[in-house]
C-alpha positions as CSV (number, residue, x, y, z in Angstrom):
1,X,27.7,-25.0,18.7
2,X,29.9,-25.5,21.7
3,X,32.6,-23.3,20.2
4,X,30.1,-20.5,19.6
5,X,28.8,-20.7,23.2
6,X,32.4,-20.5,24.6
7,X,33.1,-17.5,22.4
8,X,30.0,-15.7,23.6
9,X,30.9,-16.6,27.2
10,X,34.4,-15.1,26.7
11,X,32.9,-11.9,25.2
12,X,30.6,-11.5,28.2
13,X,33.5,-12.1,30.6
14,X,35.6,-9.5,28.8
15,X,32.7,-7.1,28.9
16,X,32.4,-7.5,32.6
17,X,36.2,-6.9,32.9
18,X,35.9,-3.8,30.9
19,X,33.2,-2.5,33.3
20,X,35.5,-3.2,36.3
21,X,38.4,-1.5,34.5
22,X,36.3,1.6,33.8
23,X,35.2,1.8,37.4
24,X,38.7,1.3,38.8
25,X,40.1,3.9,36.4
26,X,37.4,6.4,37.5
27,X,38.1,5.7,41.2
28,X,41.9,6.1,40.7
29,X,41.5,9.3,38.7
30,X,39.2,10.7,41.4
31,X,41.7,9.8,44.1
32,X,44.5,11.5,42.2
33,X,42.4,14.6,41.8
34,X,41.6,14.6,45.4
35,X,45.3,14.5,46.2
36,X,45.7,17.8,44.4
37,X,42.4,19.3,45.7
38,X,42.7,18.4,49.4
39,X,44.6,21.6,50.3
40,X,42.2,23.8,48.3
41,X,38.7,22.3,48.5
42,X,39.0,20.6,51.9
43,X,37.6,17.2,52.9
44,X,34.1,18.0,51.6
45,X,35.3,18.7,48.1
46,X,37.4,15.5,48.0
47,X,34.4,13.4,49.0
48,X,32.3,15.0,46.3
49,X,34.9,14.1,43.7
50,X,35.1,10.5,45.0
51,X,31.3,10.3,45.0
52,X,31.2,11.4,41.3
53,X,33.4,8.4,40.5
54,X,30.9,6.1,42.4
55,X,27.9,7.7,40.6
56,X,29.6,7.0,37.2
57,X,30.3,3.4,38.1
58,X,26.8,2.8,39.5
59,X,25.1,4.4,36.5
60,X,27.1,2.8,33.7
61,X,29.2,-0.1,35.0
62,X,26.9,-2.1,37.5
63,X,26.8,-3.2,41.1
64,X,30.2,-5.0,41.3
65,X,32.3,-2.2,39.6
66,X,30.5,0.5,41.7
67,X,31.4,-1.5,44.9
68,X,35.0,-1.7,43.7
69,X,35.0,2.1,43.1
70,X,33.6,2.7,46.6
71,X,36.3,0.5,48.2
72,X,39.0,2.3,46.3
73,X,37.5,5.6,47.4
74,X,37.6,4.5,51.0
75,X,41.2,3.4,50.7
76,X,42.0,6.8,49.2
77,X,40.5,8.5,52.3
78,X,42.5,6.2,54.6
79,X,45.8,6.9,52.9
80,X,45.1,10.6,52.6
81,X,45.0,10.5,48.7
82,X,48.8,10.0,48.6
83,X,49.8,6.7,47.0
84,X,52.4,5.6,49.7
85,X,51.7,2.7,51.9
86,X,53.6,4.3,54.8
87,X,51.2,7.3,54.8
88,X,48.4,5.4,56.7
89,X,47.2,7.5,59.6
90,X,44.5,7.5,62.2
91,X,41.5,9.6,60.9
92,X,40.2,12.3,63.2
93,X,36.4,12.4,64.1
94,X,35.5,14.8,61.3
95,X,37.2,12.6,58.7
96,X,35.4,9.5,60.2
97,X,32.1,11.3,59.8
98,X,32.9,12.3,56.3
99,X,34.0,8.8,55.4
100,X,30.8,7.3,56.9
101,X,28.7,9.8,55.0
102,X,30.6,9.0,51.8
103,X,30.0,5.3,52.4
104,X,26.2,5.7,53.1
105,X,25.8,8.0,50.1
106,X,27.7,5.5,47.9
107,X,25.4,2.7,49.0
108,X,22.3,4.8,48.2
109,X,23.8,5.7,44.8
110,X,24.6,2.1,44.0
111,X,21.0,1.0,44.9
112,X,19.5,3.7,42.8
113,X,21.8,3.0,39.9
114,X,21.0,-0.7,40.0
115,X,17.3,0.0,40.2
116,X,17.6,2.3,37.1
117,X,19.6,-0.4,35.2
118,X,16.9,-3.0,35.9
119,X,14.2,-0.7,34.9
120,X,16.0,0.0,31.6
121,X,16.5,-3.7,31.0
122,X,12.8,-4.3,31.6
123,X,11.9,-1.5,29.2
124,X,14.3,-2.8,26.6
125,X,12.8,-6.3,26.8
126,X,9.2,-4.9,26.6
127,X,10.2,-2.7,23.6
128,X,11.7,-5.8,21.9
129,X,8.4,-7.8,22.5
130,X,6.3,-4.9,21.2
131,X,8.4,-4.6,18.1
132,X,8.1,-8.3,17.5
133,X,4.3,-8.2,17.9
134,X,4.1,-5.2,15.5
135,X,6.2,-7.0,12.9
136,X,4.0,-10.1,13.3
137,X,0.8,-8.0,12.8
138,X,2.4,-6.2,9.8
139,X,3.3,-9.6,8.2
140,X,-0.3,-10.9,8.8
141,X,-1.8,-7.7,7.3
142,X,0.5,-8.0,4.2
143,X,-0.6,-11.6,3.7
144,X,-4.3,-10.6,4.0
145,X,-3.9,-7.8,1.5
146,X,-2.1,-10.0,-0.9
147,X,-4.9,-12.6,-0.7
148,X,-7.5,-9.9,-1.3
149,X,-5.7,-8.6,-4.4
150,X,-5.5,-12.2,-5.8
151,X,-9.2,-12.7,-5.0
152,X,-10.2,-9.4,-6.7
153,X,-8.2,-10.3,-9.8
154,X,-9.8,-13.7,-10.0
155,X,-13.3,-12.2,-9.6
156,X,-12.6,-9.8,-12.5
157,X,-11.4,-12.6,-14.7
158,X,-14.4,-14.7,-13.9
159,X,-16.7,-11.8,-14.7
160,X,-15.1,-11.3,-18.1
161,X,-15.3,-15.1,-18.8
162,X,-19.0,-15.2,-17.8
163,X,-19.8,-12.3,-20.1
164,X,-18.1,-14.0,-23.0
165,X,-20.1,-17.2,-22.3
166,X,-23.4,-15.4,-22.1
167,X,-22.6,-13.5,-25.3
168,X,-21.9,-16.8,-27.1
169,X,-25.0,-18.4,-25.7
170,X,-27.2,-15.6,-26.9
171,X,-25.7,-15.6,-30.3
172,X,-25.6,-19.4,-30.8
173,X,-29.0,-20.4,-29.3
174,X,-31.5,-17.5,-29.1
175,X,-30.1,-15.8,-32.2
176,X,-30.3,-18.9,-34.3
177,X,-33.8,-19.7,-33.1
178,X,-35.1,-16.3,-33.9
179,X,-33.5,-16.5,-37.3
180,X,-35.4,-19.8,-38.0
181,X,-38.6,-18.3,-36.7
182,X,-38.2,-15.3,-39.0
183,X,-37.7,-17.7,-42.0
184,X,-40.9,-19.7,-41.1
185,X,-42.9,-16.5,-40.8
186,X,-41.6,-15.4,-44.1
187,X,-42.7,-18.6,-45.7
188,X,-46.1,-18.3,-44.1
189,X,-46.4,-14.7,-45.3
190,X,-45.7,-15.8,-48.9
191,X,-48.4,-18.4,-48.8
192,X,-51.0,-16.2,-47.2
193,X,-50.5,-12.9,-49.2
194,X,-54.2,-13.2,-50.3
195,X,-55.4,-12.7,-46.8
196,X,-54.7,-9.0,-46.1
197,X,-55.3,-9.1,-42.3
198,X,-53.2,-12.1,-41.8
199,X,-50.5,-10.6,-43.9
200,X,-50.5,-7.5,-41.8
201,X,-50.3,-9.5,-38.7
202,X,-47.4,-11.6,-40.0
203,X,-45.6,-8.4,-41.2
204,X,-46.0,-7.0,-37.7
205,X,-44.7,-10.3,-36.2
206,X,-41.7,-10.2,-38.5
207,X,-40.9,-6.7,-37.4
208,X,-41.1,-7.7,-33.8
209,X,-38.8,-10.7,-34.4
210,X,-36.3,-8.4,-36.2
211,X,-36.5,-6.0,-33.3
212,X,-36.0,-8.8,-30.8
213,X,-33.1,-10.1,-32.8
214,X,-31.5,-6.6,-32.9
215,X,-32.0,-6.2,-29.1
216,X,-30.4,-9.6,-28.4
217,X,-27.5,-8.8,-30.6
218,X,-27.1,-5.4,-28.9
219,X,-27.2,-6.9,-25.4
220,X,-24.7,-9.6,-26.5
221,X,-22.3,-7.1,-27.9
222,X,-22.6,-4.8,-24.9
223,X,-21.8,-7.6,-22.6
224,X,-18.6,-8.4,-24.5
225,X,-18.3,-7.0,-28.1
226,X,-16.7,-9.6,-30.5
227,X,-14.8,-6.7,-32.1
228,X,-12.8,-6.3,-28.9
229,X,-11.3,-9.8,-29.4
230,X,-11.2,-9.9,-33.2
231,X,-10.4,-6.4,-34.4
232,X,-9.1,-4.7,-31.2
233,X,-9.9,-1.7,-29.0
234,X,-10.1,0.9,-31.8
235,X,-12.9,-0.9,-33.7
236,X,-14.8,-1.8,-30.5
237,X,-14.7,1.7,-29.2
238,X,-15.9,3.2,-32.5
239,X,-18.8,0.7,-32.7
240,X,-19.8,1.3,-29.1
241,X,-19.5,5.1,-29.3
242,X,-21.7,5.2,-32.4
243,X,-24.3,3.0,-30.8
244,X,-24.3,5.0,-27.6
245,X,-24.8,8.3,-29.4
246,X,-27.8,6.9,-31.3
247,X,-29.4,5.5,-28.1
248,X,-28.7,8.4,-25.8
249,X,-28.8,11.4,-28.0
250,X,-25.5,12.6,-26.6
251,X,-22.9,13.7,-29.1
252,X,-19.7,11.9,-28.5
253,X,-16.3,13.0,-30.0
254,X,-13.9,10.1,-30.2
255,X,-10.3,11.4,-30.6
256,X,-8.5,8.1,-31.5
257,X,-5.4,8.0,-33.8
258,X,-5.8,5.9,-36.9
259,X,-2.5,4.1,-36.2
260,X,-3.5,3.2,-32.6
261,X,-1.9,-0.2,-32.2
262,X,-3.2,-3.3,-30.4
263,X,-2.7,-3.8,-26.7
264,X,-2.7,-6.9,-24.4
265,X,-6.2,-8.3,-24.1
266,X,-6.5,-7.4,-20.4
267,X,-5.6,-3.8,-21.1
268,X,-8.0,-3.5,-24.0
269,X,-10.8,-5.0,-21.9
270,X,-10.1,-2.6,-19.0
271,X,-10.0,0.5,-21.2
272,X,-13.2,-0.5,-22.9
273,X,-15.0,-1.0,-19.6
274,X,-13.7,2.3,-18.2
275,X,-15.1,4.2,-21.3
276,X,-18.3,2.2,-21.1
277,X,-18.9,3.0,-17.4
278,X,-17.9,6.7,-17.9
279,X,-20.4,7.2,-20.8
280,X,-23.1,5.4,-18.8
281,X,-22.5,7.8,-15.8
282,X,-22.6,10.8,-18.2
283,X,-26.0,9.7,-19.5
284,X,-27.4,9.0,-16.0
285,X,-26.1,11.8,-13.9
286,X,-24.4,14.7,-15.8
287,X,-27.3,16.1,-18.0
288,X,-24.5,16.8,-20.5
289,X,-25.4,16.9,-24.2
290,X,-21.9,16.1,-25.4
291,X,-18.8,14.1,-24.4
292,X,-15.3,13.7,-25.6
293,X,-13.0,10.7,-25.4
294,X,-9.2,10.9,-26.0
295,X,-6.8,7.9,-26.3
296,X,-3.1,8.3,-26.7
297,X,0.2,6.4,-26.5
298,X,2.5,8.5,-24.3
299,X,6.0,7.5,-23.0
300,X,5.3,3.8,-22.5
301,X,1.7,4.5,-21.2
302,X,-1.8,4.5,-22.5
303,X,-3.6,7.8,-21.6
304,X,-7.4,7.9,-21.6
305,X,-9.6,10.9,-20.9
306,X,-13.4,11.1,-20.8
307,X,-14.8,14.6,-20.5
308,X,-18.3,16.0,-20.3
309,X,-19.9,19.5,-19.9
310,X,-22.5,18.6,-17.3
311,X,-23.4,19.7,-13.9
312,X,-20.4,18.0,-12.2
313,X,-20.2,15.9,-9.1
314,X,-21.0,17.3,-5.6
315,X,-17.9,18.0,-3.5
316,X,-18.8,15.6,-0.7
317,X,-19.4,12.8,-3.1
318,X,-16.1,13.6,-5.0
319,X,-14.2,13.5,-1.7
320,X,-15.7,10.1,-0.9
321,X,-14.7,8.9,-4.4
322,X,-11.1,10.0,-3.7
323,X,-10.9,8.0,-0.5
324,X,-11.1,4.2,0.0
325,X,-14.9,4.4,0.4
326,X,-15.9,4.8,-3.2
327,X,-19.7,4.8,-3.2
328,X,-20.4,3.4,-6.7
329,X,-19.9,-0.2,-7.7
330,X,-19.0,0.9,-11.3
331,X,-16.2,3.3,-10.1
332,X,-15.0,0.8,-7.6
333,X,-14.8,-1.8,-10.4
334,X,-12.9,0.6,-12.6
335,X,-10.3,1.3,-9.9
336,X,-9.8,-2.4,-9.2
337,X,-9.3,-3.2,-12.9
338,X,-6.8,-0.5,-13.3
339,X,-5.0,-1.3,-10.1
340,X,-4.5,-4.9,-11.3
341,X,-2.7,-3.5,-14.3
342,X,-0.7,-0.9,-12.4
343,X,-2.8,1.9,-13.7
344,X,-4.4,4.9,-12.0
345,X,-7.9,6.6,-12.1
346,X,-8.3,10.3,-11.5
347,X,-11.7,12.1,-11.3
348,X,-11.8,15.9,-11.5
349,X,-15.2,17.7,-11.4
350,X,-16.6,21.2,-11.2
351,X,-19.6,23.3,-12.2
352,X,-18.4,23.1,-15.9
353,X,-18.2,19.3,-16.1
354,X,-16.2,16.3,-15.1
355,X,-12.9,14.8,-16.5
356,X,-12.0,11.1,-15.9
357,X,-8.3,10.5,-16.5
358,X,-6.8,7.0,-16.8
359,X,-3.1,6.1,-17.1
360,X,-2.0,2.5,-17.7
361,X,1.7,1.5,-18.2
362,X,2.3,-0.8,-21.2
363,X,4.2,-3.9,-19.9
364,X,7.8,-4.3,-21.1
365,X,8.3,-7.1,-23.6
366,X,4.7,-6.9,-24.9
367,X,5.5,-5.3,-28.2
368,X,6.0,-8.5,-30.1
369,X,2.8,-10.0,-28.7
370,X,0.9,-6.9,-29.7
371,X,2.3,-7.0,-33.3
372,X,1.4,-10.7,-33.6
373,X,-2.2,-10.0,-32.5
374,X,-2.6,-7.1,-34.9
375,X,-1.1,-9.0,-37.9
376,X,-4.0,-11.4,-38.7
377,X,-6.6,-8.7,-38.1
378,X,-4.8,-6.3,-40.5
379,X,-4.4,-9.1,-43.1
């Protein structure tokens, strides 16, 4: 530590010496020039040349070097700009006035130069403090953004886990209870077939139970379809699109290759939710009687397009969707899911309909995992 400090001290000392050397060189050069200009430019011109050396020293070298340059300039005026010691002579009154004016002007220049140097140093220090504060705020903002991304990813994961749990609970508890009730009602109907009215009531009750069981199964599958985990995205989308077309009356064209391979679980869930949300929005807002869904593998990415031929989205709402202030919770959720996977969501709309385009990169090294997931299902 002591060695480093001594080295820094030497560098500073050498730096000061360099400044003095520059000022001395400038003053000597000006004196030599004055020696050649004295017969042509007169005393006024020589003082101007000397003053330029002082200005240079005051502006770039500091107080001490500028004082040294001034002293050398005064010596030059005393010896008549001729480097011989025997040439000292008594100055006349006009030269004395010029020398005094040169001295006063040099003092003013030195004061102004030092004032400028101090202002520059103050500005430099303030600039350094401001840059440090900006860097600190930038670091804090990056930490906050990273925490928000982690929280958002955790919320998405918890949402999917909760949907799986509710789907299992509906299937295991309510579904089994309804099945047992249907069996009991069937036994009662067999024993009471003689009584027509009771039989009709029981038949109606059985139909209601079957309808309830179907509705519970549908809700459970919509929350998180078992096919998505067991058979993959292709089977789950075909099942959902068929059911959606029956419920909504909207004709849906699913363009999905037969050899569409399995993807990582998070990607399949995200694509399924995007298609689900897009079809729901078509049913609620577009007044379209048809929709088209296209899925493709393309250059290490999965491309998804959902298109309708409805009335489109108003321009002001479309601009709001393109900015950070997305109005809908569903679209905001889609963007967040895709951002966690490095994907993008693009919405284009006009009077002839709306196109939702999704691109998700397939992670490197996931091929073996995908094949292992698809193997048991294919078997």
